[in-house]
N, C-alpha and C positions, 0 to 999 in steps of 0.2 A: 656246602656247609651242615647241610641234614641229614647228607649220606652219610657223612663224618660223621656227628653228634649222638644218630643211631646205631653205630658201630657197639660191640662189646669195647670192655677196656683194654682186654688183650690186644685188640687193633686199634683202639684207639689212643693209649698211650702211648707204643711207638711211631705214631703218625703225628701225633702233636710234639713228641720229644725231637722228630726227626724237622718239623716246620720251625721250633723253636731254635735247636742247635742253625738250621741252615739261616734263618733270621739275624741269629746273634753273630753268628759268622760274616756276614756282607755287612753288617752292622760296624763290627769290626776291623774288616778290611776298610771301610769308606772313612774310618776314621784317621786308619793306619795311612791311607792314600792322602786324605786330605792333609795330614803331619807333614810326611814325606814330600810332599808340594811344597809346601810351605819352607821345610829345610832346604829343600831344592837350589828356591828362589832366593832366601835370605844364601846359601854359598856361593850362588853365582851371582847374585851382589856383591859379594866380600871378593872373589877374585876378582872380579871387575875393576874395583877399588885398587886393588892388589897390584894390579896390569897396570893400571892408569898411574899410580905411585912410582911404579918399577922403570918405566920409558921414559916418564917426567928430567929424569938427570941427564939423559943422554939427549932426550930428544930437543930440548928445549934449546940449547945450545945451535944443536945443527939447524934448526930451522931460523933462529939468529942468524948463522953463519951462510944461510942458503945452500949447506952442502944438503942435496938431497941423498946422495947415499948413506952419509953417516943415520941420515933419517931413518932411512929403509932399515937399515941396519938395525935399528933402536928399535924396532918394530917387528923386524924378523927373527931377530932372536928369542922371541917369547914364543913365538910357533913353533920354531925348532925345538926348544928345550923336553928334553924327556920327563915324562910324569909318573908318578906313580900309578899303579894298574888300579889304584880305587881314586885315583884324582885323575883320570885319562878323559873320564869322562864330561870331567868342565874346564877343559880348554877354550879358550876364547878361539871362534874360526876365523875373522876378519878382523883388521883393525886397518881405521883408516884418519888421516888428520885432514880438517876442511879447513878453508880461512874463513874471516872476516864475511867475505860472500860468498861462502856454500861451496866452494870449489877446491876436488882435491888436491892436495898438496902431497900428498906420501901418502904410500898403503901397501899392507903385507902382497894386493895381487894387482899388480901395475897394469897386466893386460886386462884385467875387469873395471878398473877403477884408472882411466888415463888421467895423466895430470893435468891441473886447471879445467877439467869436467866437473859441470856444475852436477851438485848431488842430484838433484831433481831431475836431472836428463841418464841418470845410470839406468834405471828401469823403476818400472811404479812404486814398486816396493822401497826404497830408499828415496822416492817423490812424497813418500807417506811421512819417511824419516826427519827431511829436509823441512815440510810442514810442521810434525811434531816440535822442533829443536826451535826453543823460546829466543827472542831475540836481546832480551837482558843475562843480565849474567848468568851463570850455570853456578847450582849450588855444587859441593864438593864431586857429587855424581848424580847423573839423573838417569832412572832407568824409562826405557819408552818403551810401551808395551801394547803393539799393535795387534789388534785382534786378524785374525787370516791369516797371519805372515807366516814364514819358516822359521822366523829367529826371532831372540828378544834382544835389545840393542840398548845400550849404556852410553852415555855422553859423558865428557870432564872438558870445563874451558883450561885450556893448558896456560894461558897467559895476557897479557893487557891486548895483544893486539889483536884477539877474536880467534884465534887458532881454537880448535874442537876435535879433542878424540874422539871417533867414536867405534865403541868395541859391539859385536854380535856372538851371539851365541845360538847353537842350533835349539829347536822346542825339542827335538828326540832327546835333550837329557833327562826329560820330566818324562818323557813317555817310555824309557826301556826303564826307569824305574818303577813307575806305576805298574808295569806289568811284570816285575818280577813280584812287587809284594802283593797284588792280586794273584797270580799263583800260587804262590804260598800259600795264600788266605784258603783258597780253592780245596787245595792238596791237605792240609791242617782239616778244614772242615769235613772234609768226604774220610780222613782218617778218622775223626770225632765219629760221625755217624756211623762208621762200622765198627765202633766200638759201643756206641752206647747204645744202638739200635737193638741188639742182643738182650742186654741190661733190660731196656724200656719193654722188649717183649717179654721175658722172662717174669720181669717183677707185674706187668699189667696180668699176665696169667694168674701169679702167685695172690692177685689182689682180686679177680674176679669172680674166683670158682669158689671161693668164701660166701660172695656177695649174693651170686647164683645160688648155693645151696640156702643159704640162711632165707633169701625170698621164697623158693620152693618151700621149705618149712612152714614158711609164715601161713601162705598160700593153703598149705594140708591143712592148717587151723580152722579156717575159714571154710573148708569146704571146696572150695574153687578151685579146678584143673586148672594146674601152668600151661601156658601157651607150648605150642606145639614148637618143635626150632626150627621148625622153615617156614612158621607162621608170620605174613606180614605184621602183625602188631609187633611180636616178639624183633625183628627186624628193626625197628623203628626205634627201639628203647635199649639203653645198656643198662647192666648192671645195675647201678644207684638206682635209675628210675623203675625199674622190676619191684627193688626192694620198697621204694616209695609207694610204688602202686599195691602193693602187700601189706603196706601199714595200712595203707586207708581202707583198702578192703577189712582188713583185721579189725580195724575201730569202728567201720561202718558194722561188721557182724556182732560185734560185740555188745555196741548202743542199742543194735534191734535184740540181742537176746535179752539184754538188762530191762530193756520196755517190756518185751515180751513178758518176764518173769514176774516185772511187776503187775502188770494186767492180770498175770493168773493167780498172783497171792492174792491181789484186792479182789478177783471174782471168787474166788474159794473163800475168802474169809465174809465177803458179804454173802455170797449162799448160805456157809454156815451158822451165819446171824440168822441169814429168812428162814431157814429151817429152824433153828432155835425159838425164836420169835414166835413161828407158824404153829411150830407145837404149843407152847407155853399158851396163846391165847388160844386157840381149840380147848385145850384141858382150863385154862379161864371160863370162856363163854358157856362152857355149860351150869357150872353153878352161879356165873354172874346171872343169868337167863332166871333161876331160881329164884337169886333173893330178891332179883327186882320183880318178879311175879308177887312174890311173898309181898311186899311193901305196897306193890299196887293194892293188894286184896287188905292190908291194914286197913289201906287211908281208903278202903270203900267200905268197909265196915267194922272196921274200930272203934272203940269209943273213948281213946284215949284224949288226956287233958293239952293245954295247950304246949305246955313245957317236952311232952312226949310226942304229939304232931312235929314242934320244930326240929327235933331231932332228926325225925324220921325221915322229915325233908333234907338235912342237911344228909344225912346217910346214901340219900335217893339221889344226890347232886353228883356226891362222888363214886358212888356205882356207874351212872351214867357218862362220868368224865371218864373212867375207867374203861367202859363199852367202847368208849370213841379209840380211843389209843389203843383199845386190842382192835377195831374194827381197819383202825391204819394199818395194824400188823398184819392184816389178813390181804391187803390189797391183790387184787386180782383185774388183768386188763382182758376184756371180754374180745378176744378177734371176730365176734361175729356181728359184731353192733352195726350201728345203722351206720350209715360212710358221715363224714364230718362237710358241712355246708358253711355259705356264707353266714349265714342266719346264725349261727355257734359264735363266729367271732365276731358279730355282732352282738350278743347276749354276754360275750366276755368283758368288750368295749364298756357298754352299760352297766356291768357288774363294778367290775373295777376302777369304773371314775368315779363311783360315792366315795368309794377308800378313797382315792386320790385326792377329792376335794377336800376330803376332812383333814390331811397333812398340806394340802396347798401345793400338791404335786402337778408338776407340766405334766399328763399323760395321753400318750396318742398310740394309735395303733394301725398300722398297714398292713395292706395284704395284696399277693398278685395270685390268686387261684378260681378254676373253675366255679360251676353254682357247689358242686362236691367234688371230695378226693377220697379215695377208697381206704379211708383212715377210721377206725371205733374211733368216732364221736366223743363217745361219754370219756374213754382213757385218753385224746388228744386234750378236751377240755381241761380234765384237770391236772393236764401234764402244764398245761399255759396257766390257768388258777394257781396254783400253787407255785409258779416259778416268778407269775406276778405279784403274788401274797410276800413274796421275799424281797424282790424288788423295793415295792413299796416301802416295806420293814427299815429298808437298810437306804433310800433315799434320802437325803437331808431334807429338812421343809425347805421348801419351796425352789425344789432337787427338780430332777425329770428322770420318766420312766418310758420306754419306748417298747412294744411289740411288732414284730414284723414279719409275717408269714406269708412262704412263697412254695408253691406249687410246682413240681418239674413234670418231667414225662417218668420219672422212676422213684423220685422221693417227694416227703413234704417236711422242709426248712422253717424252725421257727426260733427263731431270734428273740433276746429279752434282756435290754438293760439297763442300765442306772449309773447316775452319776455319784453314786455313795462312796463313803470309806473301803479301798481297797483292800482285799483279802488277800493277810499274808502269804508267802509262799508253803510254809510248814503246814498253815490252817487249810491248804487247798489239798494235800494228800488225802484228808479223810474228811473233807468236805458231804462224800454224799453218802457216811456210813451215820447210822441211825443214832439219835441224839444226840446229833452237830448240831451246834446254836450257839449263835452269837447275842440271840436276845434274853434276855432274862426272864419273858414274858413265853417265848417257842417252845415245843416240846423237840424241836431237834428231828422232827420226823414226815417233814415234806419234803425235803429234798432226797432223803430216802426212798420214800415211797415214789416221787420223781422217776428215780433212776429204776426204782421195782417193774414200773409198768414203761420205762421206756428199754427196758432191756428184756421184758417180755414180748415185747411188738420186734423186737430184734432190731433196735435203734440202735442210736450211739447219742450221746447227752455229754459234752463238755464245758470248762470253762475258764473264762480266757478277760485279760486284763488289754483292752484296745484304748490308749492315749489317756483319759479320764472315767473313761467305763468299766464298767464289768457287766460282760455281756455272756450268760448261759446259750448256748446253741444246742439243739435238739433235730435229729436228721433222722427223722423214720420214713419205711421202705413202703410204696402202697402196696396195701393187699390186692393179690392177683384174684380174680376171680375163678370158680374152682370148675 
């Protein structure tokens, strides 16, 4: 079956067509055979009833007068009547009459059935017929069908004295009819196959060639070469399977291409924003440093009144805030810093515990790492602090925030989760862009700075929703020693 299913449609269609035609022919022949069998039995039973009624008129007076010769002639003339060609096969082969004691009174074959011979003593087959005859009154005609016998038997009670007419027909009547029907069915099936196989072959080729061409064209779009004509993979697939595989390949390629395009656009956008903000930050830093220096000098040596000094303090705080924002825009991850150790994880736990206690948040930190891993400690600490601050801000009152750090042979994995309000899918697309924040108090630079640090360390950061948790996962490659 697998070998047939893997063939080309131009082979498969004729094969399945041949199987369908053959099965249909067999089923029709069986149905016709069953119908003919029933009709033949009905015709034989009708013929037996006609025979019985025909002999009654002359047979009963002869039996009443003990005229055996007249009784014999009453039976023999039915056997001698010539029948039409189409009726010849349903003539009875033997007729005999038995008395109430089942002894032969008269028959069409006196030598085979001598008078006054018990029916059961003739031969084993007639012994079975004698056993099948009921003792009570028979109906108009009773069929006696004995398995594994050469004849069909019918019995009819002739009069009140118990005489019974037994009529036999050869079973070859039905066999001949069945052979003829089956022969005609086989011939019809072969002729139908001879007619439909070329048509199926033609249409199989007409259907398969465009499908193969379509599959090859789709594969050419994906850049995947089609299998060779004699390859095992192609021999196990028909044209529809090849077309389906080509469609799946194309769909995967398009999805991968779309994902790559989104990543490229996002990287280019973030890179452009980073370059722009870095340039603006550098330009702002110079005059900003000068203004802060001038304010320090004025506060140190100035003689202004209270209102003036209060205004100067307000300006200084604003400039300091600007300096902090500019400092965030100029973030740089130093890959040559000291390695991250277990003490750094403990420091982060102690620092964030204070923030979590203020909000009554259940905060936990777990780690699986050696004493130190070759990842810049400053950058890794900043990543974890930024993500934990965002998680604590997003977590509800008496919620939960977790940090899990795992060091493998090649990477450092960090996972920060909180059970706060989920982030909508449309906001996920720009979550790592600058000035993106759901909070009214935040600047929206924490995740952007984190993304920049992770990118500079050749790592990967992702955000996902797991059940009731929002999780940020960071994967950083370990720095190899030069």
